[in-house]
N, C-alpha and C positions, 0 to 999 in steps of 0.2 A: 507506320511503319511495314505492321504485317499485310495489309492490305495491296499496300502495291508490288508487294511478294504474291501475291495468289493473284494480280492483274501482265503481271515482267508474263512477253511470250504469246498474249492473244492480240490477231489478227481484228482489225472490221471487216465486218460480214462475214472473213469464215467460224461454224459452231465450232468452237472450243473443245469438244468430241473428234476434230478430225486433229490427229497430231501428224508432228511433222512428214512417219516415215508411214503415216494414212496417204495425206496429203503428196507423199512422191510416190508413191501409185499411184497415187489415181492420176496421175499428170503421164506417167512413165504407159498409160493405157494407152492402148491402137481404138480405132472404134471399129467395135466390132470381136475387143475382146472382153470376155467373162472375169468375174470378179467374184467368187462366194463370200457373205457372209452367215455366218456359221452359228450353231446353238455351243453352250460348253459342255454336251457329252457327245457330239460328231467327234471325230477322232483328226481334229483337227493338227495336232503334229505331223502322220502322216503322210494327209493328203497332202499336206502343206511341202512337204517333199518332193509330191511330183507332179507341182502346178509351174506355170513359165521363170517367175521369180523365185520360189522355195520360198518366198514368204510366210509367215505365221504371226499377223496383229494380235493382240491380244488389245481389247478393250472393254474395260468392264462398268458396259451400262449395257440395258436388255435392247433384244435385238427389234421392238420398234426405235428405242432412241437411235442407236448407232443407223437406219434405215435414213429415219427423219434425219441424220447430216450429210453421210456419204451422199442423198442424194440431194441435196442444197447445193451440192460442187457439182455432179459426175452427172452430163448428159447421158439421155438411154437413147438404143440405137430403135425407131421407127420406122427400119425397113426394115426388122425382120417380126415372124409375124407374131413372136411373144418378144417385149424385152426384159423377163424375171421368169424365170423357174424356182417353184419350194417345192421340197423334199415329201409325197403322199404318198403313206404305206403301198406297201406291195400287195396285187395283190390279195383279198380274203383275209386282212389283217382290217380290222378297226379303229377306226383312227379314239383315242380317248376325248375328254372331253375340253385339258389342259392344250390338246393336241390342234384341233377345233379353233382355239381364243386367237392360241399363236398364229395360224392361219390366218383369220380373220385381223387378227393385229399388224402383222406384214404387209394382209393386203392393203389394208388402209394407212398404213404408212407409205406406204409407195405413189399408192394415185394423189393422196392429199398431198405430195411433196411433185411430184411428176404432172398428173393431172388425170381425170376419171378416163379418159381414154390409153389408160398406159395398159395395158394385156399381161398377166401375171397368170402364170399355166403351170397345174400338177407337175411333178412329173414322177415316175414311180422313184422306190426308197434307194435303191440298186441298182438302178439307172443314171442316177441322180449322185451315185459315189464314182462313177467313171464319169459322169460329166463334167465335178467336181477337180478331178483330173485335169483335167486341160485346161482350167483357169490362169488365168493372169498372178492370182495374189487369195489369200486368208485371210479375212478378219475373221478371229472367233469374239464371239459377248459371252454374259456370263448371264446368256437367259436360257431357263433352268427348264420351260414348261418343252414337252418334246416335238418332233418335227419342225422348230428353229432356224431355216435353216432352206437361204435364197442365192438364186447366184439372178444377179443381174448385167449384164450383155450393153456394155461403153456406146454412144451413136458417139455421132460428129458436134461438136456447137458453130450454128449458121448466121448464118453471118448480122444479123441480129441479134445475136449471142446467147440468144436460148436454142431447149435439140431441136437437132435440124429435123425437119419430120418433111414427108412428101408431097 
């Protein structure tokens, strides 16, 4: 009986980390809309109030785990120069070792799931905050490494069921 309780609500082929709220947000987004996936130190509650939906969804996993689940269903926009942007320190500030680690992990999670040709660019910290305010929604992870913040740009699903590419 206990085991049945744990599997209730799961869908075939859908990562169990993708809650109903997350799936609703991802499905509601149109091509060109942006989604911020951020770490636990990001000012998420404040920034979420500026997003299109005002949604602040908490996902209790690391950033790479969240990105793997999200990118399993979210098509990325290959008509843009970059399909994702991550927060980088402002000029003159050295990136801590844990920041380098999380940036490599987020790039790996995205390119492993979406393809090696997926472009993930850095964006300066304060510019990132401004870009985040224009996103569709915000998903906050329990990532504790600094600079664990990324914006994904939604693309289109092509006739073959995959990301539409030029």
